[in-house]
Backbone as a chain_set.jsonl record, in Angstrom:
{"seq": "XXXXXXXXXXXXXXXXXXXXXXXXXXXXXXXXXXXXXXXXXXXXXXXXXXXXXXXXXXXXXXXXXXXXXXXXXXX", "coords": {"N": [[-89.918, 42.462, 16.984], [-88.466, 41.574, 19.152], [-86.236, 39.334, 18.97], [-84.604, 41.027, 16.971], [-83.939, 42.519, 19.313], [-82.317, 39.955, 20.6], [-80.062, 39.747, 18.62], [-78.962, 42.566, 18.399], [-77.254, 42.054, 21.352], [-76.107, 39.878, 20.744], [-74.479, 40.325, 18.949], [-72.778, 42.075, 20.548], [-72.034, 40.759, 22.55], [-70.273, 39.461, 21.529], [-68.529, 41.183, 20.212], [-67.203, 42.032, 22.055], [-65.85, 39.918, 23.02], [-62.489, 38.861, 21.714], [-61.752, 41.132, 23.694], [-62.124, 41.286, 25.887], [-60.386, 38.639, 26.196], [-57.931, 38.744, 25.802], [-57.264, 40.652, 28.161], [-57.284, 38.712, 29.302], [-55.433, 36.976, 28.821], [-53.794, 39.159, 29.103], [-53.324, 39.277, 32.101], [-52.384, 36.893, 33.203], [-50.065, 36.456, 32.015], [-48.102, 37.803, 33.531], [-48.123, 35.48, 35.223], [-47.329, 33.658, 34.336], [-44.894, 33.426, 32.429], [-43.233, 34.295, 34.783], [-43.203, 31.454, 34.672], [-42.13, 29.801, 33.315], [-39.512, 31.255, 33.275], [-38.666, 30.165, 35.828], [-39.369, 26.853, 34.746], [-37.342, 27.424, 32.573], [-34.965, 28.024, 34.554], [-34.237, 25.581, 35.816], [-33.909, 23.995, 33.72], [-31.317, 24.629, 32.695], [-29.9, 24.184, 35.324], [-30.503, 21.827, 36.437], [-32.358, 21.095, 37.695], [-33.597, 18.91, 38.62], [-35.904, 18.657, 39.615], [-37.806, 21.375, 40.562], [-38.06, 21.484, 37.729], [-40.108, 19.288, 36.647], [-41.897, 19.698, 38.462], [-44.008, 21.432, 37.229], [-46.09, 19.579, 36.081], [-48.219, 17.683, 36.442], [-48.821, 14.386, 38.52], [-49.465, 12.069, 36.314], [-49.199, 12.856, 34.543], [-48.124, 14.773, 30.729], [-45.384, 15.092, 28.556], [-44.155, 16.002, 25.638], [-41.807, 16.47, 23.865], [-39.593, 19.015, 21.259], [-39.491, 17.354, 18.795], [-41.202, 15.596, 18.595], [-41.024, 13.347, 20.283], [-42.281, 11.297, 23.404], [-42.091, 11.782, 27.12], [-42.998, 10.372, 29.532], [-45.439, 11.119, 32.988], [-45.114, 12.686, 36.145], [-42.372, 11.658, 37.204], [-40.673, 10.98, 35.737], [-40.476, 12.851, 34.286]], "CA": [[-88.307, 43.182, 18.01], [-87.407, 40.419, 20.499], [-84.919, 39.225, 17.426], [-83.391, 42.389, 16.88], [-83.355, 42.935, 20.548], [-81.155, 39.431, 20.879], [-79.236, 39.662, 17.881], [-77.495, 43.081, 18.829], [-76.597, 41.621, 22.143], [-75.359, 38.839, 20.727], [-73.127, 41.474, 18.005], [-71.829, 42.469, 21.306], [-71.406, 39.642, 23.373], [-68.743, 38.942, 20.33], [-67.778, 41.813, 20.005], [-66.05, 41.887, 23.316], [-65.199, 38.602, 23.385], [-61.646, 39.331, 22.297], [-60.877, 41.741, 25.056], [-61.422, 39.901, 27.427], [-59.554, 36.914, 25.832], [-56.717, 40.209, 25.259], [-56.95, 41.047, 28.935], [-57.217, 37.398, 30.053], [-54.056, 36.226, 28.353], [-52.189, 39.836, 29.869], [-53.391, 39.697, 33.225], [-52.261, 35.953, 33.32], [-48.315, 36.771, 31.124], [-46.273, 37.561, 34.467], [-47.18, 34.692, 35.735], [-46.714, 32.482, 32.934], [-43.941, 34.166, 32.759], [-42.002, 34.061, 36.052], [-43.063, 29.636, 35.101], [-40.9, 29.879, 31.984], [-38.474, 31.685, 33.553], [-37.93, 28.754, 36.467], [-38.279, 25.888, 34.848], [-36.193, 27.257, 31.467], [-33.251, 27.841, 34.763], [-33.92, 24.328, 36.428], [-33.097, 22.983, 32.778], [-29.65, 24.83, 32.782], [-29.115, 24.017, 36.406], [-30.642, 20.175, 35.982], [-33.388, 21.02, 38.849], [-35.442, 18.602, 37.798], [-38.237, 18.967, 41.735], [-38.55, 22.444, 39.638], [-38.189, 20.959, 36.382], [-41.721, 17.963, 37.18], [-43.546, 20.375, 39.842], [-45.222, 21.912, 37.529], [-47.171, 17.944, 35.984], [-49.812, 16.237, 37.061], [-48.345, 13.014, 39.053], [-49.4, 11.245, 35.035], [-48.811, 13.901, 32.703], [-47.053, 13.8, 29.538], [-44.424, 15.968, 28.063], [-43.53, 16.328, 24.632], [-40.501, 17.259, 23.105], [-39.956, 19.28, 20.449], [-38.968, 16.069, 18.645], [-43.012, 14.989, 19.004], [-41.445, 12.404, 21.925], [-43.283, 11.455, 24.403], [-41.838, 11.429, 28.182], [-44.934, 10.109, 31.203], [-45.41, 10.866, 34.014], [-43.897, 14.174, 37.104], [-41.488, 10.915, 37.758], [-39.917, 10.804, 34.787], [-39.505, 13.966, 33.895]], "C": [[-87.642, 42.405, 18.801], [-85.434, 40.452, 20.039], [-83.942, 40.286, 17.244], [-82.689, 42.79, 18.362], [-81.965, 41.975, 20.597], [-80.024, 40.064, 19.569], [-78.056, 40.961, 18.173], [-77.634, 42.504, 19.779], [-75.724, 40.422, 21.784], [-74.133, 38.933, 19.379], [-72.129, 41.851, 18.993], [-71.392, 41.899, 22.479], [-70.584, 39.304, 22.156], [-68.159, 39.708, 20.105], [-66.734, 42.093, 21.36], [-65.437, 41.049, 23.051], [-63.56, 39.021, 23.094], [-60.729, 40.114, 23.275], [-60.725, 41.8, 25.241], [-60.514, 38.78, 27.412], [-58.128, 38.22, 26.401], [-56.629, 40.13, 26.771], [-57.298, 39.277, 29.971], [-55.742, 37.713, 30.523], [-52.6, 37.777, 29.379], [-52.321, 39.555, 31.039], [-52.447, 37.896, 33.48], [-50.733, 36.295, 32.764], [-48.051, 36.668, 32.487], [-46.243, 36.095, 35.16], [-47.028, 32.879, 34.908], [-45.618, 32.738, 32.634], [-42.602, 33.903, 33.042], [-42.349, 32.15, 35.697], [-41.955, 29.276, 34.425], [-39.997, 29.685, 32.644], [-37.793, 30.478, 33.801], [-37.9, 27.556, 36.188], [-37.273, 26.196, 33.433], [-34.118, 27.313, 32.703], [-33.536, 27.132, 35.256], [-33.641, 23.393, 34.806], [-31.994, 22.825, 32.668], [-29.315, 23.929, 33.888], [-29.341, 22.79, 36.53], [-31.942, 20.442, 37.333], [-34.091, 20.792, 38.415], [-36.996, 18.582, 39.601], [-38.455, 19.887, 40.334], [-38.827, 22.548, 38.321], [-39.704, 20.634, 35.108], [-42.71, 18.525, 38.213], [-44.515, 21.083, 38.956], [-46.478, 20.642, 36.557], [-47.599, 17.943, 36.198], [-48.923, 14.981, 37.248], [-48.295, 11.954, 37.258], [-49.543, 12.243, 33.902], [-47.64, 14.047, 32.154], [-46.142, 14.726, 29.104], [-44.031, 15.634, 26.777], [-43.453, 16.603, 23.969], [-40.913, 17.435, 21.861], [-39.839, 17.954, 18.8], [-40.576, 14.549, 18.506], [-42.013, 13.351, 19.673], [-41.31, 12.251, 22.78], [-42.277, 11.487, 26.272], [-43.728, 11.608, 29.78], [-45.454, 9.649, 32.34], [-44.258, 11.295, 35.073], [-42.859, 12.661, 37.44], [-40.031, 10.884, 36.946], [-39.06, 11.561, 33.71], [-38.946, 14.948, 34.147]], "O": [[-86.455, 42.5, 19.113], [-84.353, 40.956, 20.34], [-82.719, 40.279, 17.379], [-81.547, 43.175, 18.61], [-80.84, 42.474, 20.628], [-79.195, 40.912, 19.901], [-76.837, 40.797, 18.213], [-78.622, 41.838, 19.467], [-74.762, 40.062, 22.462], [-73.308, 38.113, 18.975], [-70.94, 41.987, 18.707], [-70.577, 42.374, 23.271], [-70.32, 38.125, 22.39], [-67.033, 39.415, 19.703], [-65.529, 42.336, 21.292], [-64.26, 41.279, 22.771], [-63.05, 39.546, 24.083], [-59.552, 39.94, 23.59], [-59.598, 42.222, 25.498], [-60.023, 38.16, 28.355], [-57.625, 38.211, 27.525], [-55.698, 39.358, 27.001], [-57.47, 39.098, 31.177], [-55.14, 38.186, 31.487], [-51.484, 37.681, 29.891], [-51.181, 39.475, 31.496], [-51.592, 38.127, 34.335], [-50.115, 36.406, 33.824], [-47.748, 35.54, 32.875], [-45.24, 35.503, 35.56], [-46.759, 31.684, 35.026], [-45.116, 31.621, 32.51], [-41.568, 33.584, 32.454], [-41.742, 31.412, 36.473], [-41.014, 28.593, 34.83], [-39.48, 28.589, 32.86], [-36.996, 29.834, 33.119], [-37.071, 26.813, 36.713], [-36.458, 25.318, 33.15], [-32.969, 27.026, 32.368], [-33.126, 27.642, 36.298], [-33.213, 22.239, 34.83], [-31.389, 21.758, 32.56], [-28.57, 22.975, 33.665], [-28.285, 22.224, 36.812], [-32.26, 19.351, 37.807], [-35.017, 21.41, 37.888], [-38.12, 18.528, 40.1], [-39.016, 19.481, 39.316], [-39.566, 23.368, 37.777], [-40.137, 21.024, 34.024], [-43.785, 18.115, 38.65], [-45.617, 21.413, 39.396], [-47.659, 20.972, 36.456], [-47.615, 19.133, 36.513], [-48.32, 14.526, 36.276], [-47.316, 11.255, 36.997], [-49.923, 12.241, 32.731], [-46.526, 13.736, 32.575], [-46.475, 15.65, 29.845], [-43.326, 14.628, 26.854], [-44.297, 17.03, 23.181], [-41.802, 16.847, 21.245], [-40.445, 18.297, 17.785], [-40.731, 13.332, 18.4], [-42.527, 12.269, 19.39], [-40.39, 12.791, 23.394], [-41.493, 10.56, 26.071], [-44.608, 12.257, 30.344], [-45.802, 8.532, 32.723], [-43.119, 10.837, 35.161], [-42.513, 12.928, 38.591], [-38.857, 10.807, 37.307], [-38.091, 11.424, 32.963], [-38.182, 15.453, 33.324]]}, "num_chains": 1, "name": "protein.A"}
């Protein structure tokens, strides 16, 4: 009986997983969109401070061609 309850509970948790992930992504979407818009504007205007702000001092930016830029100052 205990294993049946455990299996039923596991099934419910697994079923709830995608809903939780979708909800988390939906709640983060406005912040992600804002950051993407700010970053895009910074590229167009050449604002290096805004463009590099999301990166850690030792972060790595990987370009679409696979090139790497290391560090916030380099970004």
